[in-house]
C-alpha positions in Angstrom: 93.6 100.5 91.7 96.6 99.3 93.8 94.7 96.3 95.2 93.8 95.3 91.7 97.4 95.5 90.5 98.5 93.5 93.5 95.9 90.9 92.9 96.7 90.5 89.2 100.5 90.6 89.5 100.4 88.1 92.4 98.2 85.8 90.4 100.6 85.7 87.5 103.6 85.0 89.8 101.6 82.4 91.8 100.7 80.5 88.6 104.4 80.0 87.8 105.4 79.3 91.4 102.6 76.7 91.8 103.6 75.1 88.4 107.2 74.9 89.5 106.4 73.5 93.0 103.6 71.0 92.1 104.6 70.3 88.4 101.1 71.3 87.3 98.9 74.4 87.1 96.4 75.0 89.8 94.5 78.1 88.9 92.2 78.0 92.0 95.2 77.8 94.4 97.0 80.5 92.5 94.0 82.7 92.6 93.6 82.2 96.4 97.3 82.9 96.9 96.9 86.2 95.0 93.7 87.0 96.9 95.5 86.4 100.2 98.4 88.6 99.2 96.0 91.3 98.1 94.1 91.0 101.5 97.4 91.4 103.4 98.2 94.4 101.3 94.9 96.1 101.9 95.1 95.1 105.6 98.3 97.1 105.9 96.3 100.2 104.9 94.2 99.8 108.0 97.2 100.4 110.1 99.0 102.9 107.9 96.0 105.0 107.0 93.9 104.6 110.2 92.9 108.2 110.4 91.6 108.3 106.8 89.9 105.0 107.0 88.2 106.1 110.3 86.8 109.0 108.3 85.1 106.4 106.0 82.9 105.2 108.8 79.6 107.0 109.5 79.4 109.1 112.6 76.9 106.9 114.4 79.4 104.0 114.6 81.6 104.3 117.8 85.2 103.3 118.3 86.2 104.0 114.7 89.9 103.5 115.2 89.4 100.1 116.9 87.0 99.1 114.2 89.5 100.0 111.5 92.2 97.9 113.2 89.9 95.0 113.8 88.8 94.9 110.2 92.5 94.9 109.2 93.2 92.0 111.5 90.1 90.3 110.1 91.4 90.6 106.5 94.7 89.0 107.6 92.8 86.1 109.2 90.7 85.6 106.1 93.9 85.7 104.0 95.3 82.9 106.1 92.0 81.0 106.0 91.9 81.0 102.2 95.2 79.1 102.2 94.1 76.4 104.6 92.3 73.6 102.7 89.8 72.9 105.4 89.0 76.6 105.9 89.0 77.9 102.3 85.2 77.5 101.7 84.1 79.1 105.0 86.8 81.8 104.6 85.6 82.4 101.0 81.9 82.8 102.1 83.0 85.0 105.0 85.1 87.2 102.7 82.2 87.6 100.3 79.9 88.8 103.2 82.7 91.0 104.5 83.1 92.6 101.0 79.4 93.2 100.8 79.2 94.7 104.3 82.1 97.0 103.7 80.8 98.4 100.4 78.6 101.0 102.2 81.8 102.5 103.8 83.1 103.1 100.3 79.8 104.7 99.3 79.9 106.9 102.4 83.5 107.8 101.7 82.7 108.7 98.1 79.7 110.9 99.1 81.8 112.7 101.7 84.9 112.8 99.4 87.1 111.1 101.9 90.7 110.8 100.8 91.7 107.9 103.2 95.4 108.1 102.3 95.7 111.8 103.3 92.9 111.8 105.9 91.2 114.7 104.2 87.9 115.5 102.5 89.3 116.1 99.0 88.8 112.7 97.6 87.5 111.7 94.1 83.8 111.8 95.2 81.1 109.8 93.5 83.2 109.2 90.4 85.3 106.8 92.6 82.3 104.5 92.8 82.4 103.9 89.0 85.6 102.1 89.6 85.1 100.8 93.2 81.8 99.0 92.7 82.9 96.9 89.7 86.1 96.3 91.6 84.2 95.0 94.6 82.1 92.8 92.3 85.4 91.4 90.8 86.8 90.6 94.3 83.5 88.8 95.2 83.6 86.8 91.9 87.3 86.0 92.3 86.7 84.8 95.9 83.8 82.6 94.8 85.5 80.9 91.8 88.8 80.4 93.7 87.6 79.2 97.1 84.0 78.0 96.8 83.3 76.9 93.2 87.0 76.3 92.5 88.1 76.6 88.9 
């Protein structure tokens, strides 16, 4: 829920900031700015909630802590790439693939009731997926229309 709030509030603010700076509305740029802010916000979680996020990764994957940190850094790089005109399309496609590849971690966490913020197994369970999967679809759609198809 927090990433959605960050995305939407950043989008509203970005619309007005872009209008003031460029004397016109640029919804695609505003959407990419908001997406970049949201990605930086979620990337922070990889460093603050490392233990809990490591619990979201299936047992057969080694070096969980390193993997969590690397994906956090990757999110930051994608956030930067979305704001660089020459990189926005490739960053957009890469982010879409990233979001699709990371969805199984959310499914795994829901099945095992991982509470990544507490680092415990008392999370919301499968009901979490009723929110998370549509949210993931929204993030993919948002990425596509703001960096690839451009509003």
